[in-house]
ROFI-324193 format. One record per residue: residue number from 1; residue in one letter; chain; x, y, z of N, C-alpha, C in turn. Coordinates in pm, whole numbers, plus 50000, padded with zeros to 5 digits. Atoms other than C-alpha are relative to their C-alpha. Layout:
% residues N
   resi   resn   chain     nc1     nc2     nc3    cac1    cac2    cac3     cc1     cc2     cc3
    NUM      A       A       X       Y       Z       X       Y       Z       X       Y       Z
...
This chain:
% residues 316
   resi   resn   chain     nc1     nc2     nc3    cac1    cac2    cac3     cc1     cc2     cc3
      1      X       A   50083   49880   50000   50000   50000   50000   50086   50126   50000
      2      X       A   49910   49885   50004   50283   50238   49909   49934   50121   49940
      3      X       A   50069   49886   50057   50036   50456   49718   49899   50061   50097
      4      X       A   50097   49950   49904   49819   50506   50025   50061   50114   50081
      5      X       A   49958   49896   49908   49836   50811   50247   49998   49938   50140
      6      X       A   49991   50070   49873   49960   50657   50570   49931   50077   50113
      7      X       A   50070   49921   49898   49819   50944   50775   49849   49973   49994
      8      X       A   50141   50032   50014   49474   50874   50633   49969   49859   50049
      9      X       A   50020   50138   49954   49515   50503   50704   49983   49996   50152
     10      X       A   50008   49998   49854   49572   50579   51072   49898   50101   50051
     11      X       A   50101   49904   49959   49315   50859   51074   50053   50112   50086
     12      X       A   49940   49892   49923   49554   51124   51209   50045   50109   49904
     13      X       A   49950   49893   50086   49659   51466   51072   50150   49989   49980
     14      X       A   49857   50009   50030   50004   51515   50923   50085   50056   50113
     15      X       A   49924   49945   49889   50110   51716   51225   49979   49926   50131
     16      X       A   50030   50076   49877   50004   51445   51473   50127   49970   50078
     17      X       A   49886   50034   49914   50230   51376   51769   50025   49850   49995
     18      X       A   49968   50143   49995   50405   51043   51820   49899   49925   50087
     19      X       A   50098   50065   49913   50160   50969   52102   49867   49978   49928
     20      X       A   50126   50014   50075   49859   51031   51874   50011   49889   49896
     21      X       A   49980   50106   50099   50004   50805   51605   50001   49864   50068
     22      X       A   49996   50126   49926   50078   50534   51858   49860   49958   50046
     23      X       A   50135   50032   49953   49726   50557   52003   49910   49955   49887
     24      X       A   50082   50040   50115   49563   50540   51659   50037   49860   49954
     25      X       A   49954   50133   50042   49776   50240   51567   49947   49890   50094
     26      X       A   50046   50099   49903   49687   50056   51885   49851   49973   49985
     27      X       A   50146   50015   50013   49314   50122   51846   49962   49923   49874
     28      X       A   50036   50065   50127   49302   50015   51480   50051   49857   49995
     29      X       A   49950   50138   49996   49518   49707   51540   49904   49909   50075
     30      X       A   50097   50079   49925   49272   49587   51799   49870   49983   49922
     31      X       A   50128   50003   50073   48974   49673   51578   50003   49900   49885
     32      X       A   49995   50081   50122   49094   49489   51266   50078   49871   50017
     33      X       A   49918   50121   49982   49297   49206   51422   49926   49876   49950
     34      X       A   50067   50120   50055   49225   48872   51246   49932   49912   50103
     35      X       A   50066   50083   49898   49143   48699   51572   49863   50054   50037
     36      X       A   50129   49939   49971   48859   48944   51621   49909   49999   49878
     37      X       A   50077   49998   50126   48749   48930   51257   50034   49878   49914
     38      X       A   49966   50120   50076   48786   48568   51142   49928   49998   49865
     39      X       A   50057   50015   50135   48730   48506   50769   49948   50131   49943
     40      X       A   50040   49870   50053   48691   48880   50706   50118   50058   49923
     41      X       A   49889   49959   50084   48916   48962   50411   50024   50150   50006
     42      X       A   49986   49855   49996   48844   49333   50426   50069   50045   50128
     43      X       A   49935   49965   49874   48942   49351   50792   50147   49962   49997
     44      X       A   49861   50043   50010   49260   49155   50716   50082   50101   49920
     45      X       A   49929   49900   50081   49353   49408   50447   50020   50129   50079
     46      X       A   49988   49880   49917   49282   49695   50685   50109   49981   50105
     47      X       A   49900   50029   49898   49497   49529   50951   50140   50013   49942
     48      X       A   49869   49991   50065   49788   49496   50708   50034   50144   49966
     49      X       A   49975   49860   50032   49745   49858   50596   50043   50079   50123
     50      X       A   49964   49932   49876   49761   49975   50956   50143   49968   50040
     51      X       A   49862   50037   49967   50081   49776   51015   50099   50071   49909
     52      X       A   49912   49933   50095   50236   49919   50698   50015   50148   50034
     53      X       A   49995   49858   49969   50142   50273   50798   50081   50027   50125
     54      X       A   49928   49975   49876   50277   50243   51148   50148   49965   49987
     55      X       A   49860   50033   50024   50595   50080   51022   50077   50124   49955
     56      X       A   49937   49879   50051   50666   50412   50854   49985   50116   50099
     57      X       A   50025   49882   49918   50503   50675   51076   50039   49982   50147
     58      X       A   49964   50024   49860   50594   50509   51404   50146   50021   50029
     59      X       A   49857   49977   49981   50963   50579   51350   50031   50142   49953
     60      X       A   49974   49859   50031   51091   50937   51354   50077   50017   49870
     61      X       A   49917   49987   50120   51349   50879   51082   49922   49969   49874
     62      X       A   50075   50036   50121   51124   50698   50834   49882   50093   49978
     63      X       A   50109   49904   50017   50839   50938   50905   50051   50128   49932
     64      X       A   49944   49882   50062   51066   51229   50815   50026   49980   49852
     65      X       A   49977   50029   50142   51163   51059   50489   49868   49995   49924
     66      X       A   50132   50008   50066   50796   50989   50412   49942   50139   49980
     67      X       A   50051   49864   50013   50700   51350   50481   50072   50076   49888
     68      X       A   49921   49927   50100   50980   51466   50249   49981   49947   49859
     69      X       A   50000   50059   50133   50961   51220   49961   49866   49938   49960
     70      X       A   50126   50065   50033   50607   51078   49983   50019   49851   49975
     71      X       A   49991   50145   50025   50550   50723   49849   50135   49955   49950
     72      X       A   49868   50040   50050   50897   50729   49692   50105   49999   50110
     73      X       A   49904   49988   49892   51055   50757   50038   50086   49876   50015
     74      X       A   49926   50123   49976   51160   50391   50040   50130   49997   49921
     75      X       A   49877   49995   50076   51418   50465   49776   50107   50075   50076
     76      X       A   49903   49923   49921   51579   50702   50027   50036   49931   50131
     77      X       A   49976   50067   49871   51572   50456   50316   50129   49920   49996
     78      X       A   49885   50090   49988   51878   50284   50435   49950   49858   50014
     79      X       A   50040   50140   49992   51873   49906   50425   49990   49954   50142
     80      X       A   50002   50058   49866   51848   49673   50715   49865   49954   50043
     81      X       A   50132   50049   49960   51481   49577   50706   50004   49852   50026
     82      X       A   50007   50140   49967   51404   49248   50860   49892   49930   49921
     83      X       A   50102   50077   50071   51162   48976   50745   49866   50071   50007
     84      X       A   50133   49940   50005   50823   49103   50635   50004   50151   49989
     85      X       A   49992   49855   50017   50956   49456   50584   50022   50075   50128
     86      X       A   49979   49932   49873   51002   49530   50954   50148   50003   50034
     87      X       A   49861   49996   49955   51334   49645   51097   50022   49897   50109
     88      X       A   49972   50094   49891   51511   49418   51347   49930   50045   50126
     89      X       A   50078   49967   49881   51299   49402   51661   49852   49994   49971
     90      X       A   50139   50025   50032   50974   49360   51470   49923   50122   49963
     91      X       A   50075   49879   50031   50858   49724   51445   50101   50112   49980
     92      X       A   49908   49890   50024   51010   50059   51342   50065   50047   50129
     93      X       A   49928   49950   49884   51278   50187   51575   50020   49896   50107
     94      X       A   49982   50105   49900   51306   49848   51749   49881   49981   50089
     95      X       A   50120   50015   49918   50951   49876   51891   49925   49876   49956
     96      X       A   50078   50117   50034   50756   49552   51908   49870   50002   50078
     97      X       A   50131   50002   49936   50410   49449   52027   50011   49999   50151
     98      X       A   49990   50006   49854   50534   49377   52378   50027   50138   50058
     99      X       A   49975   49866   49948   50661   49733   52414   49877   50088   49989
    100      X       A   50121   49920   50016   50328   49868   52290   49896   49967   50106
    101      X       A   50111   50042   49915   50100   49667   52515   50044   49932   50129
    102      X       A   49955   50064   49878   50319   49525   52791   50082   49876   49970
    103      X       A   49916   50117   50023   50580   49251   52824   49918   49872   49996
    104      X       A   50070   50126   50012   50469   48910   52718   49866   50013   49934
    105      X       A   50132   49977   50060   50176   49061   52530   49981   49913   49877
    106      X       A   50038   50079   50117   49998   48844   52275   49868   50055   49950
    107      X       A   50125   49945   50052   49738   49001   52048   49886   49901   50011
    108      X       A   50104   50101   49987   49551   48674   52058   49936   50000   50136
    109      X       A   50056   49996   49865   49508   48722   52432   49882   50095   50010
    110      X       A   50107   49901   49990   49283   49021   52370   49866   49943   49959
    111      X       A   50124   50050   50058   49026   48812   52189   49974   49855   50038
    112      X       A   50031   50134   49951   49023   48490   52388   50092   49893   49948
    113      X       A   49904   50102   50042   49329   48319   52242   49977   49959   49857
    114      X       A   50018   50051   50134   49359   48125   51920   50129   49993   49925
    115      X       A   49880   49997   50081   49677   48237   51749   50126   49995   50084
    116      X       A   49878   49997   49922   49920   48291   52031   50098   50097   49941
    117      X       A   49896   49914   50050   50251   48442   51930   50024   49980   49854
    118      X       A   49969   50014   50142   50418   48460   51590   50000   49855   49957
    119      X       A   50003   50135   50053   50355   48156   51378   49898   49912   50068
    120      X       A   50103   50081   49935   50063   48046   51594   50047   49937   50128
    121      X       A   49949   50063   49878   50284   47945   51888   49962   50084   50119
    122      X       A   50027   49925   49878   50240   48050   52248   49869   49958   50062
    123      X       A   50121   50043   49931   49973   47984   52511   49882   50088   49967
    124      X       A   50124   49926   50025   49613   48088   52443   49936   50035   50133
    125      X       A   50065   49956   49877   49428   48284   52706   49867   49931   50017
    126      X       A   50125   50070   49972   49140   48105   52875   49881   50091   49975
    127      X       A   50122   49925   50026   48791   48214   52777   49939   50048   50131
    128      X       A   50058   49940   49880   48617   48442   53026   49851   49973   50004
    129      X       A   50143   50021   49985   48272   48374   53164   49920   50122   49961
    130      X       A   50085   49890   50044   47982   48586   53045   49960   50090   50117
    131      X       A   50058   49909   49902   47867   48896   53228   49850   49974   50011
    132      X       A   50144   50015   49975   47522   48869   53383   49942   50138   50028
    133      X       A   50065   49870   49980   47297   49174   53357   49861   49978   50059
    134      X       A   50130   50014   49936   46997   49215   53581   49958   50134   50057
    135      X       A   50055   49878   49940   46772   49483   53728   49928   49962   50128
    136      X       A   50068   50026   49875   46654   49496   54086   49935   50129   50049
    137      X       A   50065   49886   49936   46416   49722   54274   50032   49996   50148
    138      X       A   49964   49995   49858   46539   49832   54614   49907   50096   50071
    139      X       A   50086   49908   49925   46332   49996   54888   50057   50141   50004
    140      X       A   49961   49859   49996   46342   50375   54900   50096   50027   50115
    141      X       A   49919   49977   49882   46489   50370   55249   50141   49945   49982
    142      X       A   49868   50061   50021   46774   50133   55152   50081   50084   49900
    143      X       A   49928   49919   50098   46862   50345   54848   50049   50130   50061
    144      X       A   49963   49871   49941   46873   50659   55061   50109   49987   50105
    145      X       A   49905   50010   49888   47067   50536   55366   50101   49888   49982
    146      X       A   49909   50111   50022   47242   50229   55222   49958   49875   50076
    147      X       A   50031   50126   49934   47224   49865   55324   50023   49883   49907
    148      X       A   49983   50121   50080   47225   49509   55195   49871   49963   49929
    149      X       A   50116   50046   50077   46997   49358   54934   50036   49865   49937
    150      X       A   49973   50134   50051   46969   48993   54831   49974   49992   49851
    151      X       A   50011   50011   50146   47023   48908   54466   50019   49854   49959
    152      X       A   49982   50135   50052   46957   48561   54316   50057   50004   49859
    153      X       A   49942   50009   50135   47173   48474   54012   50021   49853   49963
    154      X       A   49967   50134   50052   47244   48170   53791   50134   50009   49929
    155      X       A   49870   49988   50064   47620   48167   53724   50025   49899   49890
    156      X       A   49982   50103   50104   47589   47851   53511   49905   50019   49883
    157      X       A   50093   49975   50110   47326   48004   53283   49860   49956   50035
    158      X       A   50141   50033   49981   46954   47947   53242   49984   49853   50035
    159      X       A   50022   50138   49958   46840   47636   53422   50103   49949   50098
    160      X       A   49897   50043   49908   47154   47620   53636   49963   50027   50145
    161      X       A   50024   49980   49857   47188   47642   54010   49981   50148   50031
    162      X       A   50023   49862   49957   47071   47955   54188   50090   50031   50119
    163      X       A   49922   49950   49888   47314   48145   54408   49938   50130   50048
    164      X       A   50055   49877   49943   47201   48420   54641   50113   50084   50057
    165      X       A   49897   49907   49956   47432   48714   54684   49936   50113   50079
    166      X       A   50042   49880   49930   47394   48992   54937   50090   50113   49953
    167      X       A   49920   49892   50056   47506   49306   54762   49984   50125   50085
    168      X       A   49999   49877   49921   47596   49636   54927   49944   50114   49916
    169      X       A   50059   49885   50067   47374   49926   54824   50057   50126   50064
    170      X       A   49943   49879   49939   47564   50254   54874   49894   50105   50027
    171      X       A   50095   49895   49964   47379   50537   55045   49994   50106   49891
    172      X       A   50018   49894   50099   47234   50789   54801   49990   49954   49857
    173      X       A   50007   50050   50137   47213   50561   54497   49867   50039   49936
    174      X       A   50119   49956   50072   46962   50665   54229   49958   49895   49899
    175      X       A   50049   50089   50105   46747   50480   53979   50085   50020   49873
    176      X       A   49921   49996   50122   46943   50392   53666   50148   49976   50021
    177      X       A   49859   50027   49975   47281   50354   53835   50025   49850   49996
    178      X       A   49963   50141   50019   47467   50026   53777   50111   49964   50097
    179      X       A   49898   50055   49911   47661   49825   54034   50066   49882   49930
    180      X       A   49926   50110   50061   47934   49587   53912   50055   49909   50110
    181      X       A   49948   50100   49907   48006   49268   54108   50103   49918   49925
    182      X       A   49894   50064   50076   48342   49151   53977   50014   49854   50039
    183      X       A   49976   50141   49978   48391   48779   53935   49881   49922   50051
    184      X       A   50119   50068   49950   48034   48693   54035   49909   49954   49886
    185      X       A   50085   50032   50114   47903   48630   53683   50014   49858   49952
    186      X       A   49997   50132   50058   47898   48336   53445   50137   49934   50012
    187      X       A   49876   50075   49985   48158   48063   53482   50023   49912   49878
    188      X       A   49959   50093   50105   48350   47855   53229   50113   49915   50055
    189      X       A   49893   50086   49949   48581   47558   53291   50137   50060   49969
    190      X       A   49863   49956   50017   48936   47678   53346   50019   50147   49973
    191      X       A   49988   49857   50031   48860   48046   53288   49946   50086   50111
    192      X       A   50051   49910   49896   48786   48351   53499   49850   50024   49983
    193      X       A   50144   49973   50004   48427   48427   53590   49974   50141   49949
    194      X       A   50042   49868   50042   48243   48719   53438   49951   50082   50118
    195      X       A   50051   49910   49896   48086   49005   53631   49848   49999   49999
    196      X       A   50144   49977   49993   47732   49079   53744   49979   50151   49997
    197      X       A   50031   49858   50014   47599   49418   53633   49855   50021   50042
    198      X       A   50131   49985   49938   47305   49527   53845   49950   50143   49981
    199      X       A   50063   49870   50016   47084   49816   53734   49900   50021   50113
    200      X       A   50081   49972   49882   46910   49982   54027   49873   50078   49962
    201      X       A   50124   49923   50002   46547   50089   54038   49957   50024   50144
    202      X       A   50038   49966   49862   46436   50271   54353   49848   50002   50010
    203      X       A   50145   50007   49980   46087   50188   54477   49949   50132   50058
    204      X       A   50055   49877   49941   45859   50482   54562   49973   49983   50149
    205      X       A   50029   49999   49856   45797   50578   54925   49860   50056   50021
    206      X       A   50137   49950   49981   45447   50634   55064   49993   50145   50046
    207      X       A   50006   49862   49950   45542   50970   55220   50103   50091   49934
    208      X       A   49890   49917   50047   45875   51092   55087   50016   49991   49848
    209      X       A   49949   50005   50137   45994   51185   54741   50134   50073   49999
    210      X       A   49863   49948   50003   46347   51273   54644   50013   50110   49895
    211      X       A   49967   49892   50092   46460   51599   54485   50149   50027   50013
    212      X       A   49855   49993   49985   46833   51567   54427   50041   49931   50128
    213      X       A   49963   50056   49870   46981   51514   54772   49901   50038   50109
    214      X       A   50101   49961   49902   46677   51665   54945   49883   49901   49999
    215      X       A   50121   50079   49986   46374   51477   55071   49881   50095   50020
    216      X       A   50120   49918   49987   46026   51625   55036   49889   49916   50063
    217      X       A   50116   50065   49940   45729   51537   55256   49889   50104   50014
    218      X       A   50115   49911   49986   45382   51694   55244   49934   49975   50134
    219      X       A   50057   50011   49866   45235   51767   55588   49875   50087   50007
    220      X       A   50123   49921   49988   44870   51873   55633   49992   50068   50137
    221      X       A   50026   49928   49875   44787   52136   55894   49858   50057   49992
    222      X       A   50135   49943   49997   44451   52275   56004   50010   50150   49971
    223      X       A   49999   49854   50018   44350   52631   55916   50042   50073   50126
    224      X       A   49965   49933   49875   44383   52722   56283   50150   49991   50025
    225      X       A   49855   50015   49982   44740   52581   56298   50076   50093   49907
    226      X       A   49932   49912   50096   44834   52774   55985   49989   50146   50043
    227      X       A   50021   49859   49963   44687   53099   56119   50071   50034   50131
    228      X       A   49951   49969   49866   44789   53079   56484   50140   49947   50027
    229      X       A   49872   50066   49973   45103   52869   56453   49980   49877   50086
    230      X       A   50013   50124   49922   45164   52530   56610   50133   49926   50001
    231      X       A   49888   50094   50000   45418   52266   56700   49943   49863   49965
    232      X       A   50053   50127   50047   45360   51939   56513   50114   49900   49985
    233      X       A   49900   50105   50023   45540   51606   56478   50005   49965   49852
    234      X       A   49978   50033   50141   45688   51526   56138   50097   49882   49993
    235      X       A   49907   50112   50011   45848   51191   56043   50123   50036   49917
    236      X       A   49880   49993   50082   46206   51177   55913   50028   49860   49946
    237      X       A   49975   50129   50064   46349   50900   55700   50073   49904   50092
    238      X       A   49915   50093   49924   46600   50762   55948   50017   50039   50146
    239      X       A   49981   49955   49861   46563   50947   56281   49870   50008   50077
    240      X       A   50127   49992   49931   46204   50891   56384   49931   50132   49975
    241      X       A   50074   49875   50014   45971   51186   56434   50071   50113   50073
    242      X       A   49945   49881   49936   46085   51538   56516   49889   50104   50011
    243      X       A   50098   49894   49982   45891   51841   56639   50038   50119   49912
    244      X       A   49979   49888   50092   45854   52116   56378   49907   50114   50040
    245      X       A   50079   49882   49967   45733   52469   56452   49939   50058   49873
    246      X       A   50070   49931   50108   45468   52607   56217   49984   50145   50043
    247      X       A   50012   49860   49958   45506   52987   56238   49858   50052   49977
    248      X       A   50132   49940   50023   45184   53191   56273   49992   50063   49860
    249      X       A   50021   49943   50133   45042   53291   55936   50070   49925   49889
    250      X       A   49934   50080   50105   45208   53009   55742   49900   49966   49889
    251      X       A   50094   50030   50108   45042   52983   55399   50018   49857   49949
    252      X       A   49988   50128   50066   44966   52661   55218   50104   50006   49890
    253      X       A   49893   50002   50101   45261   52561   54994   50133   50046   50054
    254      X       A   49873   49958   49941   45525   52700   55230   50087   49877   50027
    255      X       A   49905   50109   49975   45838   52486   55273   50085   50034   50121
    256      X       A   49916   49987   49881   46006   52443   55608   50117   49903   49984
    257      X       A   49879   50077   50026   46363   52311   55605   50054   49936   50128
    258      X       A   49932   50072   49892   46509   52043   55832   50142   49970   49951
    259      X       A   49863   50006   50050   46884   52081   55784   50065   49864   50024
    260      X       A   49919   50122   49987   47091   51769   55714   49922   49871   50015
    261      X       A   50079   50122   49983   46804   51522   55724   49956   49942   49864
    262      X       A   50027   50055   50131   46808   51444   55353   50088   49882   49967
    263      X       A   49923   50115   50049   47006   51196   55143   50147   50034   49992
    264      X       A   49855   49981   50005   47383   51154   55164   50048   50001   49855
    265      X       A   49942   49991   50134   47564   51267   54849   50116   49902   49989
    266      X       A   49898   50103   50013   47783   50982   54720   50139   50057   49980
    267      X       A   49869   49943   50028   48064   51213   54610   50054   50082   50116
    268      X       A   49952   49909   49896   48081   51471   54889   49981   49944   50141
    269      X       A   50030   50052   49867   47940   51267   55177   49911   50090   50082
    270      X       A   50083   49904   49928   47723   51565   55274   49852   49966   49979
    271      X       A   50143   50027   50009   47355   51511   55351   49923   50122   49951
    272      X       A   50093   49894   50038   47084   51714   55185   49905   50030   50114
    273      X       A   50096   49960   49898   46788   51859   55373   49866   49929   49980
    274      X       A   50138   50045   50014   46433   51747   55442   49912   50124   49992
    275      X       A   50090   49887   50020   46172   51990   55312   49859   49959   50039
    276      X       A   50137   50025   49954   45833   52000   55486   49907   50093   49923
    277      X       A   50093   49922   50081   45567   52115   55240   49868   50011   50074
    278      X       A   50121   49979   49920   45279   52268   55434   49877   50001   49909
    279      X       A   50127   50005   50072   44931   52182   55305   49888   50031   50099
    280      X       A   50111   49965   49911   44636   52357   55469   49881   49911   49966
    281      X       A   50109   50097   50021   44369   52089   55511   49867   50063   50040
    282      X       A   50133   49942   49974   44015   52227   55481   49905   49888   50041
    283      X       A   50090   50108   49957   43764   52019   55681   49877   49992   49910
    284      X       A   50120   50018   50083   43480   51870   55477   49878   49962   50083
    285      X       A   50112   50028   49909   43266   51780   55781   50011   50097   50118
    286      X       A   50000   49899   49893   43173   52058   56025   49875   49988   50086
    287      X       A   50118   49989   49912   42949   52086   56325   49935   50136   49974
    288      X       A   50069   49872   50019   42693   52367   56328   50075   50113   50069
    289      X       A   49923   49899   49927   42901   52551   56586   50123   50044   49920
    290      X       A   49884   49966   50082   43209   52530   56360   49959   50083   49879
    291      X       A   50047   49923   50115   43008   52654   56063   49971   50145   50039
    292      X       A   50030   49865   49954   42894   52951   56265   50128   50083   50017
    293      X       A   49872   49929   49983   43255   53038   56350   50055   50043   49864
    294      X       A   49949   49966   50133   43352   53026   55981   49916   50111   49936
    295      X       A   50085   49892   50054   43051   53245   55891   50043   50135   50059
    296      X       A   49957   49876   49936   43166   53504   56142   50135   50046   49945
    297      X       A   49870   49965   50058   43521   53487   56003   49981   50061   49861
    298      X       A   50026   49948   50134   43383   53543   55651   49944   50142   50006
    299      X       A   50056   49866   49985   43182   53844   55768   50110   50101   50035
    300      X       A   49891   49910   49960   43487   53998   55935   50093   50030   49882
    301      X       A   49914   49979   50117   43697   53943   55621   49935   50099   49904
    302      X       A   50071   49911   50093   43428   54116   55414   50000   50143   50049
    303      X       A   50004   49866   49943   43403   54408   55652   50136   50068   49997
    304      X       A   49865   49945   49992   43781   54453   55678   50069   50006   49864
    305      X       A   49935   50004   50131   43845   54408   55307   50120   49908   49997
    306      X       A   49884   50089   49984   44069   54117   55395   50009   49886   49901
    307      X       A   49991   50108   50099   44026   53910   55079   50144   49985   49950
    308      X       A   49863   50020   50051   44359   53755   54970   50013   50032   49853
    309      X       A   49996   49971   50144   44262   53840   54612   50003   50149   49969
    310      X       A   50001   49854   50022   44253   54213   54664   50130   50046   49934
    311      X       A   49885   49946   50071   44484   54381   54414   50086   49898   49929
    312      X       A   49914   50105   50057   44611   54048   54287   50011   50013   49849
    313      X       A   49999   49993   50147   44512   54103   53921   49985   50144   49950
    314      X       A   50010   49862   50041   44495   54482   53920   49856   50035   49967
    315      X       A   50133   49957   50040   44202   54668   53772   49979   49972   49853
    316      X       A   50030   50033   50139   44031   54564   53450   49931   50117   49930
């Protein structure tokens, strides 16, 4: 492929750094390697093109000659190429696969073995067990404060034995987050086990809802409590009930804040707050005496011009 633009083959600009060229070569070698693409002639050709391109661009001296002379650069190269067109050491500048990916590296290892080292020799890496993906629903309280949750899995596949794992749910986890249990997945003879990937769904709570790291709870109060003020008990998620002061004249929809009684942030470790949403509960069953009191209140409001709608929409 001497007529090819080696920079285009590797997908890098002509001014690319050595690190960028090396990274592109590594990525494309893994992508088009024959062990990953068996019986794919096009992939095999791409793999060879990548090797040819890196043979030239991966060495500072040959890259300089290529930049200067283009495809005719080989006529300017000094001799000394080894078998297959590679310099001694297997790659340009004495770089070989082991220096690119680690000592003892075998490209076949990346794809479960098969070819081993040059010429098909060398040990093949054992096949890895499959990852198991599952979704579980955890109680709202466990997701907020953390705890254990039991998970049944079948490491031998469908129809195999059932194992029950107790997994740790970190405090503050949200729906959609994934927990990875390394080595707890599918098994294969002689090979490492796969992982278990657990997607979390958080069950709703009958009283609380979550807003970021804050917890929201709606608390009904009577009209008299809202007008005159009161002290009421409000449940928290993990500390029992606490006494909350309703200030006199608290309107419906007001939010009272209980500092630090929300959900623990997984990154900062800081707890959010609990927000108490005040809802004024209007009674639907009244005694005659109560009705009379409300009638008197309505008359006083009318006489004093105390309607909450006064001036709200301006004049029409």
